[in-house]
C-alpha positions as CSV (number, residue, x, y, z in Angstrom):
1,M,167.5,96.2,125.1
2,I,166.2,99.3,126.0
3,A,167.3,102.8,124.3
4,K,168.2,105.5,127.1
5,T,166.1,109.0,125.8
6,P,165.9,111.7,126.7
7,R,163.0,114.2,128.4
8,P,160.1,115.4,125.1
9,P,160.3,116.3,122.7
10,Y,161.8,114.6,120.3
11,Y,161.4,112.0,117.3
12,V,161.2,108.5,116.4
13,V,161.1,107.4,112.5
14,I,160.1,103.4,112.5
15,F,160.8,101.4,109.8
16,T,159.1,98.7,109.5
17,S,160.2,96.3,106.6
18,V,159.5,92.5,105.5
19,K,162.9,91.0,103.5
20,K,162.9,89.1,100.6
21,E,164.3,85.4,101.2
22,N,167.1,85.9,100.2
23,D,169.1,88.1,102.5
24,S,172.6,87.5,102.1
25,G,174.7,90.7,103.6
26,Y,171.6,92.1,105.6
27,E,172.2,91.1,108.8
28,E,175.9,93.5,108.1
29,M,174.3,96.1,105.8
30,A,172.2,96.0,109.1
31,M,174.9,96.7,112.4
32,K,176.5,98.8,109.9
33,M,174.7,101.1,109.7
34,E,173.1,101.0,113.6
35,E,176.9,102.1,114.1
36,L,177.0,104.6,111.5
37,A,173.5,106.1,113.0
38,K,175.5,106.0,116.7
39,E,177.7,109.3,114.6
40,Q,175.5,111.1,113.2
41,P,174.6,114.6,115.4
42,G,171.1,114.6,116.7
43,Y,170.9,110.4,117.0
44,L,169.0,109.4,120.3
45,G,169.0,105.7,120.2
46,F,168.0,102.8,118.2
47,E,166.3,99.6,119.2
48,S,165.6,97.0,116.5
49,A,163.8,93.7,116.4
50,R,164.3,91.7,113.2
51,E,161.8,88.4,112.9
52,E,159.3,87.6,110.5
53,L,158.3,91.3,110.6
54,G,160.9,93.4,110.8
55,I,160.7,97.1,113.1
56,S,163.4,99.6,113.3
57,I,163.8,102.2,115.4
58,S,165.6,105.3,116.7
59,Y,164.9,108.3,117.8
60,W,166.6,111.6,117.1
61,K,166.9,115.3,118.5
62,D,164.8,117.5,115.8
63,L,163.0,116.4,112.0
64,E,166.9,118.2,110.7
65,S,169.0,115.0,112.5
66,I,167.2,112.8,110.5
67,K,166.8,114.9,106.8
68,N,171.1,114.4,107.4
69,W,170.8,111.1,107.9
70,K,168.6,110.3,105.3
71,E,170.7,111.7,102.8
72,N,174.3,110.4,104.5
73,S,176.3,109.0,101.8
74,E,176.9,105.4,103.2
75,H,173.0,105.5,104.6
76,L,172.2,105.8,100.8
77,I,174.2,102.5,99.5
78,A,172.7,100.7,102.4
79,Q,169.6,102.4,100.8
80,E,169.6,101.1,97.7
81,T,170.5,98.0,98.5
82,G,168.3,97.5,100.3
83,R,165.6,97.7,98.1
84,K,167.4,96.3,95.0
85,H,168.4,92.6,97.5
86,W,166.9,92.4,100.8
87,Y,162.6,93.9,101.2
88,R,160.1,92.8,99.6
89,A,158.0,95.8,101.3
90,Y,159.0,98.5,103.5
91,K,157.6,101.5,104.7
92,I,159.4,103.9,106.9
93,R,156.9,107.1,109.7
94,I,158.5,109.7,111.5
95,A,157.0,111.0,114.5
96,K,156.9,113.7,117.0
97,V,157.3,112.1,120.8
98,E,155.9,114.0,122.9
99,R,155.1,112.5,126.1
100,D,157.2,109.0,127.3
101,Y,157.4,107.0,130.7
102,A,158.5,103.7,131.8
103,Y,159.1,100.8,134.6
104,T,162.1,99.8,135.5
105,N,162.1,96.1,138.3
């Protein structure tokens, strides 16, 4: 599903990852973090594709909202668990969306 976002500007966090072969418990934690993120002030939306290369994109009102999400206590536990058990590698990119457009048929 494509996230519904407000008119720019807003911010995007792009989380790209490569998982280890044994990812037991990953999907449950990913779903829990998605639900928890929705409760955070400044949250605007989420999109994800988790196959060979995982790409999760979350949308935020401002940089302060992103900082607060990164420091959320449950999210900190998920980050540490991911580093120890699920990810071979990951990269996080944060960008300001200045323009967007859409097509719907």
